[in-house]
C-alpha positions in Angstrom: 32.4 -25.9 14.7 29.1 -26.5 12.8 27.2 -27.2 16.0 28.5 -24.0 17.5 27.4 -22.0 14.5 23.9 -23.6 14.7 23.7 -22.8 18.4 24.7 -19.2 17.8 22.2 -18.8 15.0 19.4 -20.2 17.2 20.3 -17.7 20.0 20.4 -14.8 17.5 16.9 -15.9 16.2 15.5 -16.0 19.7 16.9 -12.6 20.5 15.6 -11.1 17.3 12.2 -12.7 17.9 12.0 -11.2 21.4 13.2 -7.8 20.0 10.6 -7.9 17.2 7.8 -8.6 19.7 8.9 -5.7 21.9 9.0 -3.4 18.8 5.5 -4.5 17.8 4.1 -3.9 21.3 5.8 -0.5 21.3 4.2 0.3 17.9 0.8 -0.7 19.1 1.2 1.5 22.2 2.5 4.5 20.3 -0.1 4.2 17.5 -2.8 5.0 20.1 -1.2 8.4 20.8 -2.7 11.5 19.2 -0.1 14.1 18.1 -1.1 16.5 15.4 -0.8 16.1 11.6 0.3 18.9 9.3 -2.3 21.4 8.2 -0.5 22.2 5.0 0.1 20.2 1.8 2.4 17.6 3.3 2.6 14.0 1.8 4.7 11.1 3.0 5.3 8.4 0.4 5.9 4.9 1.9 7.5 2.5 -0.6 10.1 -0.2 -0.6 12.1 0.6 -3.7 13.1 4.0 -4.9 15.8 5.3 -7.2 18.7 4.7 -7.7 17.2 1.3 -7.5 15.5 0.2 -10.7 12.5 -2.0 -10.6 9.1 -1.8 -12.3 7.7 -0.4 -9.0 9.9 2.7 -8.6 8.4 4.8 -11.4 5.0 5.5 -9.9 6.1 6.7 -6.5 9.0 8.5 -8.1 6.8 10.4 -10.6 4.4 11.4 -7.8 7.3 12.7 -5.7 8.6 14.7 -8.6 5.4 16.2 -9.9 3.7 16.7 -6.6 6.8 18.6 -5.3 6.7 20.8 -8.4 3.1 21.5 -7.7 4.0 23.0 -4.3 3.3 20.0 -2.1 5.8 19.2 0.6 6.9 15.6 -0.2 9.1 13.2 1.7 9.8 9.5 0.9 10.6 6.6 3.2 12.1 3.6 1.5 14.5 0.8 1.9 18.3 1.1 1.8 19.9 0.0 -1.5 23.1 -1.7 -2.5 25.3 1.3 -3.3 27.8 -0.9 -5.3 25.3 -2.4 -7.7 22.7 0.2 -8.5 22.2 0.9 -12.2 23.1 4.2 -13.9 19.5 4.5 -15.1 18.4 4.7 -11.5 21.0 7.5 -10.8 19.5 9.4 -13.8 16.1 9.2 -12.1 17.4 10.3 -8.8 19.2 13.3 -10.3 15.8 14.4 -11.7 14.2 14.5 -8.3 13.7 18.0 -6.9 16.3 18.7 -4.2 13.7 19.6 -1.5 12.2 16.1 -1.6 13.5 14.4 1.5 14.3 10.7 1.1 14.6 8.6 4.3 16.3 5.2 3.7 16.0 2.5 6.3 16.7 -1.1 6.9 15.6 -3.7 9.5 18.3 -6.0 10.8 15.9 -8.2 12.8 15.5 -11.8 11.6 12.9 -13.3 13.9 11.6 -16.9 13.8 8.7 -16.8 11.3 7.2 -19.8 13.1 6.8 -17.7 16.2 6.4 -14.2 14.7 3.9 -12.7 12.2 5.0 -12.4 8.6 3.6 -10.2 5.9 4.7 -9.6 2.3 7.9 -7.6 2.4 8.5 -8.1 6.1 6.6 -7.1 9.2 9.8 -6.0 11.0 10.5 -3.6 8.2 7.1 -2.1 8.5 7.7 -1.6 12.3 11.1 0.0 11.6 9.5 2.4 9.1 7.0 3.5 11.8 9.8 3.9 14.4 12.1 5.9 12.0 9.4 8.2 10.8 8.4 9.1 14.3 12.0 9.9 15.1 12.3 12.1 11.9 8.9 13.9 12.2 8.6 14.4 16.0 5.1 15.4 17.1 3.9 16.8 13.7 3.1 14.3 11.1 2.3 14.5 7.4 -1.3 15.4 6.4 -1.4 12.4 4.0 0.3 9.0 4.2 0.6 7.6 0.6 1.5 3.9 1.0 2.2 2.1 -2.3 2.9 -1.6 -2.8 4.1 -4.2 -3.5 5.6 -5.2 -1.2 2.6 -4.6 1.0 4.3 -4.1 4.3 4.2 -0.5 3.2 0.4 -0.6 3.9 1.0 -1.9 7.4 3.6 0.8 8.0 1.1 3.4 6.6 -1.6 2.0 8.9 0.5 2.5 12.1 1.7 6.0 10.9 -1.8 7.2 10.1 -3.2 6.0 13.4 -0.4 7.8 15.3 -0.4 11.1 13.5 -4.1 11.2 12.6 -3.1 11.5 9.0 -5.3 10.5 6.0 -4.2 7.1 4.7 -4.1 6.4 0.9 -3.4 2.9 -0.2 -2.0 2.6 -3.7 -2.2 -0.9 -5.3 0.4 -1.0 -8.0 -0.3 -4.8 -8.0 -2.6 -7.0 -6.0 -1.8 -8.2 -2.5 -3.4 -11.5 -1.3 -5.2 -11.8 -4.7 -2.0 -11.5 -6.7 -1.5 -14.4 -9.1 2.2 -13.9 -9.3 5.0 -15.3 -7.1 6.7 -12.0 -6.3 4.0 -11.2 -3.7 4.6 -13.7 -0.8 1.3 -14.3 1.0 1.3 -15.9 4.4 -1.4 -16.6 7.0 -1.3 -13.0 8.3 -1.5 -11.1 5.0 -5.2 -11.3 4.5 -6.0 -10.2 8.0 -3.7 -7.2 7.5 -5.2 -6.4 4.1 -8.7 -6.3 5.5 -7.6 -4.1 8.4 -5.8 -1.7 6.1 -8.7 -1.5 3.7 -11.2 -0.6 6.4 -8.9 2.0 7.9 -7.9 3.7 4.7 -9.4 7.0 3.5 -8.8 6.3 -0.2 -7.8 3.1 -2.1 -6.3 3.4 -5.5 -6.1 0.7 -8.2 -4.4 0.9 -11.6 -7.2 -0.9 -13.5 -10.9 -1.1 -13.1 -10.8 -4.8 -13.3 -8.6 -4.9 -10.2 -10.9 -2.5 -8.4 -13.9 -4.7 -9.1 -12.1 -7.9 -8.2 -10.9 -6.4 -4.9 -14.4 -5.3 -4.0 -15.8 -8.7 -4.7 -13.2 -10.4 -2.5 -13.3 -7.8 0.3 -17.0 -6.7 0.5 -16.9 -5.4 4.1 -15.3 -2.0 3.6 -16.6 1.2 2.1 -16.4 0.8 -1.6 -17.0 4.5 -2.3 -13.4 5.3 -1.3 -12.1 3.2 -4.2 -10.8 5.0 -7.3 -8.8 4.1 -10.4 -5.6 6.0 -11.4 -3.7 4.1 -14.0 0.0 4.0 -14.6 1.5 6.0 -17.4 4.6 7.2 -19.2 6.8 10.2 -18.6 7.3 12.7 -21.4 10.5 13.9 -19.8 12.0 10.4 -20.0 10.9 9.9 -23.6 13.5 12.1 -25.1 16.0 10.3 -27.3 19.7 11.1 -27.9 21.3 8.7 -30.4 24.6 10.5 -30.4 26.2 8.1 -27.9 24.5 4.7 -27.5 26.0 1.2 -27.1 26.3 -1.0 -30.1 23.5 -3.3 -28.8 21.1 -0.4 -29.3 21.9 0.1 -33.0 19.6 -1.4 -35.6 21.0 -4.5 -37.3 19.1 -4.1 -40.6 17.0 -7.2 -39.9 13.4 -7.1 -38.7 14.0 -6.5 -35.0 11.6 -7.5 -32.3 12.5 -6.4 -28.7 11.2 -7.2 -25.3 12.3 -4.8 -22.6 12.1 -5.2 -18.8 12.6 -7.8 -16.2 12.1 -11.5 -17.1 11.1 -14.0 -14.5 8.9 -17.0 -14.1 5.7 -14.9 -14.2 6.5 -13.6 -17.7 8.9 -16.2 -19.2 9.3 -16.2 -23.0 9.6 -20.0 -23.0 6.7 -20.8 -25.2 7.6 -18.0 -27.6 11.2 -19.2 -27.9 10.2 -22.8 -28.3 7.7 -22.0 -31.0 10.3 -19.7 -32.8 12.9 -22.5 -32.7 10.4 -24.9 -34.3 9.6 -22.3 -37.1 13.3 -21.6 -37.7 14.1 -25.3 -38.0 12.3 -25.4 -41.3 12.3 -21.7 -42.3 16.0 -21.1 -43.0 15.1 -17.8 -44.7 13.9 -16.3 -41.5 17.2 -17.0 -39.7 18.8 -14.1 -41.5 15.8 -11.8 -41.5 14.7 -11.7 -37.8 16.5 -10.6 -34.6 15.0 -10.8 -31.2 16.4 -8.6 -28.4 15.7 -9.4 -24.7 16.7 -6.2 -22.9 17.0 -5.9 -19.1 17.4 -7.9 -15.9 16.6 -11.7 -16.1 16.5 -14.4 -13.5 18.9 -17.2 -14.0 16.4 -19.5 -15.6 15.4 -17.0 -18.2 19.0 -16.0 -18.9 19.9 -19.6 -19.6 16.7 -20.1 -21.7 17.8 -17.2 -24.0 21.5 -18.1 -24.1 20.8 -21.8 -25.0 18.5 -20.9 -27.9 19.5 -23.2 -30.8 19.9 -20.3 -33.3 22.0 -17.9 -31.3 22.3 -15.4 -34.2 18.6 -14.8 -34.0 18.3 -14.1 -30.3 20.3 -11.5 -28.3 20.6 -11.2 -24.5 21.0 -7.5 -23.8 21.8 -6.4 -20.2 20.0 -3.5 -18.5 20.6 -0.2 -20.3 19.9 3.5 -19.6 16.5 5.0 -20.1 17.7 6.8 -23.2 19.1 3.6 -24.7 15.9 1.8 -23.9 13.9 4.5 -25.7 16.3 4.2 -28.7 15.7 0.4 -28.8 11.9 0.8 -28.6 11.8 3.4 -31.3 14.3 1.7 -33.6 12.7 -1.7 -33.3 10.2 -3.0 -35.9 8.0 -4.7 -33.2 7.9 -4.9 -29.5 7.0 -8.2 -27.7 4.6 -8.4 -24.6 3.5 -11.4 -22.7 -0.2 -11.7 -21.9 -0.8 -15.0 -20.2 -4.0 -15.5 -18.3 -2.5 -14.1 -15.0 -2.2 -10.7 -16.6 -6.0 -10.4 -17.3 -6.5 -7.6 -14.7 -3.1 -6.0 -15.3 -1.5 -3.3 -17.5 2.3 -3.7 -17.2 4.2 -0.4 -17.0 6.2 -1.3 -20.1 3.0 -1.2 -22.2 2.8 2.6 -21.7 6.4 3.0 -22.8 5.8 0.7 -25.8 2.8 2.7 -26.9 4.7 6.0 -26.5 7.4 4.6 -28.9 4.6 4.1 -31.5 6.2 0.8 -32.6 3.8 -2.0 -33.3 3.3 -4.4 -30.4 3.0 -8.2 -30.6 0.8 -9.3 -27.7 1.3 -13.0 -26.9 -2.1 -14.0 -25.5 -5.7 -12.9 -25.9 -8.1 -11.2 -23.5 -7.8 -8.9 -20.5 -6.7 -5.3 -20.2 -3.6 -5.5 -22.4 -5.3 -7.0 -25.5 -8.2 -4.6 -25.1 -5.9 -1.5 -25.2 -3.8 -2.7 -28.1 -6.8 -3.7 -30.1 -8.8 -0.5 -29.4 -5.8 1.7 -30.4 -4.9 -0.5 -33.3 -1.4 -0.5 -31.9 -0.3 -4.0 -32.9 -1.4 -7.6 -33.2 -2.8 -10.0 -30.6 -1.7 -13.6 -31.0 -4.4 -15.9 -29.6 -2.3 -19.0 -29.9 1.4 -18.5 -30.4 2.1 -22.1 -31.5 -0.5 -21.8 -34.3 -0.2 -18.2 -35.4 3.4 -16.9 -34.8 4.7 -17.9 -38.1 1.8 -16.3 -40.0 2.2 -13.1 -37.9 6.0 -12.9 -38.8 5.3 -13.3 -42.4 2.6 -10.6 -42.3 4.8 -8.1 -40.4 8.1 -8.5 -42.2 7.0 -6.4 -45.2 5.9 -3.6 -42.8 9.4 -3.0 -41.5 9.7 0.5 -40.0 6.0 1.1 -39.6 4.9 3.6 -36.9 1.4 4.2 -35.5 0.8 8.0 -35.7 -3.0 7.9 -35.2 -4.8 10.7 -33.5 -6.5 8.1 -31.2 -3.1 7.0 -29.9 -1.9 10.5 -29.4 -5.0 11.4 -27.4 -4.6 8.2 -25.2 -1.0 9.0 -24.6 -1.7 12.5 -23.5 -4.3 11.3 -21.0 -1.8 8.8 -19.6 1.3 11.0 -19.0 2.7 10.6 -15.5 2.5 14.3 -15.0 -1.3 14.4 -15.7 -1.8 11.3 -13.5 0.2 12.9 -10.7 -2.1 16.0 -11.0 -5.1 13.7 -10.6 -3.6 12.3 -7.4 -2.9 15.8 -6.1 -6.5 16.8 -6.8 -7.5 13.7 -4.8 -5.2 14.8 -1.9 -6.9 18.2 -1.9 -10.3 16.6 -1.3 -9.2 14.5 1.6 
């Protein structure tokens, strides 16, 4: 029975590999065609995740779709299918806020070719080819004026490349993170990724980065494309999502009366709180007084390793594992907390995590674990919290300094000005202005 299953799987892999090559050849042939692109304000967003999925990557393409549509631009989105049984209510809240005339096309690729015999790029080359095929079927002979491809995963750039070549559309690449230069494991780089990244960069009409340090790094690593088409449009926060209703929130969102420190968002190997928890456990082993004064909430999805790390903390009354919550509940937790925790290991030096904008909008002090880079610069400039250079040496001192400041909020004019400049609505307007100039 086992040998039969293996044989069947090998046959399926061979068939899928042959089918994938045929689809690739068809895509190459079709992309040399020259139908017309739309002459009006027409933007197609190519992304992998989109509400009701909830990941850190859905908010930027979602906000662009929402605000560009409100500005009179015809917007459509092509994204991956999602598991209808396991999406989170927070994602449904986002989708319900999307204007009805935004068309969302959801696709999936069933091909599983041999990756020893077929090219592989981050997110799946077959998925990129399927996006190309499906959009051609949906659009016919008239394509969008602008293809806005956002990643990761970066097979969206490959799909955008094929679509822009076929329709003659303008191609905008939006780096929410880095591709082959990404220091984190969630971008899977193989031997074909750099070739495709170079090809997409040279073909694109605009290349967007979320930080200037990422822009400079990309230019230094890819010097052979036109650098003048690179611009920086940062992430931001949504004022419409910032409203708080405390009338019906789960018990985990209520304040305990202790000094509460919260970390919100996905936890994985790239931002593990292992050093923080190890140091905290060492402090609590000799500081019995702090065990009743401090509560740490880890809110959101976690991989198995991080979940076990939290649940096995030797002082369980101090650390709380909170599952994903709605956007409103997350806002309540951020605003009611006494401090918010943010990892800033060396890999984040060119990055500004999306949660930093939400943290700043709550005006709750931020504890940055690690010095240097974009994160520490923003928090220091805005006087929005403390930056711990060495957690093992300084965490206890920081806790002792912050405990008397329970309930403090940063209401400075400098922070208000910065927050206004970084609303997702204003940043979407910047993108729309850029579209008009293409």
